[in-house]
C-alpha positions in Angstrom: 89.5 -219.3 -20.5 91.4 -222.0 -22.2 90.1 -224.1 -25.2 86.7 -221.9 -25.3 85.0 -222.1 -28.5 83.1 -219.2 -29.9 79.7 -220.9 -29.5 80.5 -221.5 -25.8 81.3 -217.7 -24.9 78.4 -216.0 -23.2 76.1 -213.9 -25.3 77.1 -210.1 -25.6 74.5 -207.7 -24.3 75.9 -205.2 -27.4 77.0 -205.5 -30.7 80.8 -206.1 -30.6 82.7 -203.4 -32.0 86.1 -205.5 -33.0 88.2 -203.7 -30.0 87.3 -206.2 -27.3 90.3 -208.2 -26.0 90.4 -212.2 -26.5 93.2 -214.1 -24.8 94.6 -216.2 -27.6 96.7 -219.3 -26.7 100.2 -219.1 -28.5 101.4 -222.4 -27.0 103.9 -220.8 -24.2 102.0 -217.8 -23.7 98.8 -216.1 -24.0 98.3 -213.0 -25.9 95.5 -210.6 -26.1 94.2 -209.8 -29.7 91.0 -208.0 -30.9 88.4 -209.4 -33.2 89.8 -206.8 -35.7 93.1 -208.3 -35.4 91.6 -211.8 -36.1 89.6 -210.4 -39.3 92.7 -208.6 -40.4 94.9 -211.9 -40.3 91.9 -213.8 -42.1 91.4 -211.1 -45.0 95.4 -210.7 -45.2 97.0 -211.5 -48.7 99.1 -214.2 -48.3 102.8 -213.5 -48.0 104.9 -214.7 -50.7 108.5 -215.3 -50.4 109.2 -212.8 -53.3 108.0 -209.5 -54.8 105.5 -210.5 -57.8 104.2 -208.3 -60.8 101.9 -210.1 -63.1 100.2 -208.5 -65.9 98.4 -209.1 -69.5 100.4 -207.3 -72.3 98.7 -205.8 -75.7 100.8 -204.3 -78.0 100.1 -203.1 -81.7 102.0 -200.9 -84.1 104.9 -199.1 -82.8 103.4 -198.3 -79.4 104.5 -199.6 -76.3 102.7 -202.3 -74.7 99.7 -201.9 -72.6 99.3 -203.6 -69.4 96.4 -205.0 -67.4 97.9 -205.3 -64.5 97.0 -208.2 -62.2 99.3 -208.3 -59.4 102.0 -205.7 -58.5 103.7 -205.9 -55.1 107.3 -205.0 -56.8 106.7 -201.1 -57.6 106.1 -198.9 -60.6 106.8 -200.6 -63.7 106.5 -199.2 -67.1 106.8 -200.7 -70.8 108.5 -199.0 -74.0 108.9 -199.7 -77.3 112.5 -200.1 -78.7 111.8 -201.7 -82.2 109.8 -204.4 -84.1 109.2 -207.0 -81.6 111.5 -205.7 -78.8 110.0 -203.9 -75.8 111.4 -202.4 -72.5 110.3 -203.2 -69.2 111.4 -200.2 -66.8 111.6 -199.8 -63.0 113.5 -197.7 -60.8 116.4 -200.2 -59.8 113.7 -203.0 -58.7 115.2 -206.0 -60.9 118.1 -207.1 -58.4 121.0 -208.9 -60.0 120.8 -212.7 -59.3 117.5 -212.4 -57.9 115.1 -211.5 -60.6 113.1 -214.4 -62.5 110.8 -213.7 -65.6 108.5 -215.7 -67.3 106.6 -214.7 -70.7 104.2 -217.2 -71.7 102.2 -218.2 -74.4 98.4 -217.2 -74.8 95.9 -219.8 -75.9 98.5 -222.1 -77.7 99.4 -219.3 -80.2 102.9 -219.9 -81.9 104.2 -216.8 -80.1 107.9 -217.3 -79.1 108.6 -214.8 -76.2 111.6 -214.5 -74.2 112.2 -211.7 -71.3 115.6 -211.3 -69.6 117.1 -208.8 -67.2 119.7 -206.1 -68.8 120.3 -204.0 -65.5 118.6 -203.3 -62.1 116.2 -200.7 -64.3 115.6 -202.5 -67.3 114.3 -205.7 -69.0 113.9 -206.6 -72.4 110.7 -208.4 -73.9 111.3 -209.9 -77.1 108.6 -211.1 -79.3 110.0 -213.0 -82.4 106.9 -212.6 -84.4 107.5 -208.8 -84.4 105.0 -206.1 -83.6 101.3 -206.9 -82.8 102.0 -210.0 -81.5 101.1 -209.5 -77.9 97.4 -209.9 -77.1 96.5 -210.2 -73.6 99.7 -212.2 -73.4 100.7 -213.0 -69.4 104.2 -212.2 -67.9 105.2 -212.4 -64.6 108.3 -211.0 -62.8 109.3 -212.2 -59.3 112.1 -210.4 -57.2 113.6 -212.5 -54.4 115.0 -211.0 -51.3 
């Protein structure tokens, strides 16, 4: 069944349930896959070369920032309040030394001087030079490379 297109397959007498084996040419060898395998492959989230945490942060008063989490393949992350404009990003030893990259960004071209840096495997600091209340759906991204 080499080089057969889907529209060239004989019509099925019953609806396909996803478990039928289909030969898939892998160059040197042919392997058997199911329709469910193909569907899962198509719907799979692309594999990134790093783990990522992306969120929109909002903060007011002396409260810890709250996050609208957009993507998280790193693990559990929480936020804390340390002092005016100084917030903590906490994990369970997920921020590996020499493998963690951070990127706080500026929302809507507002003059919001932000910085974020790794302190330990479990702690990052997020600094808003404007003090409390400056974070309003401000995006951050943390990447941890293998």
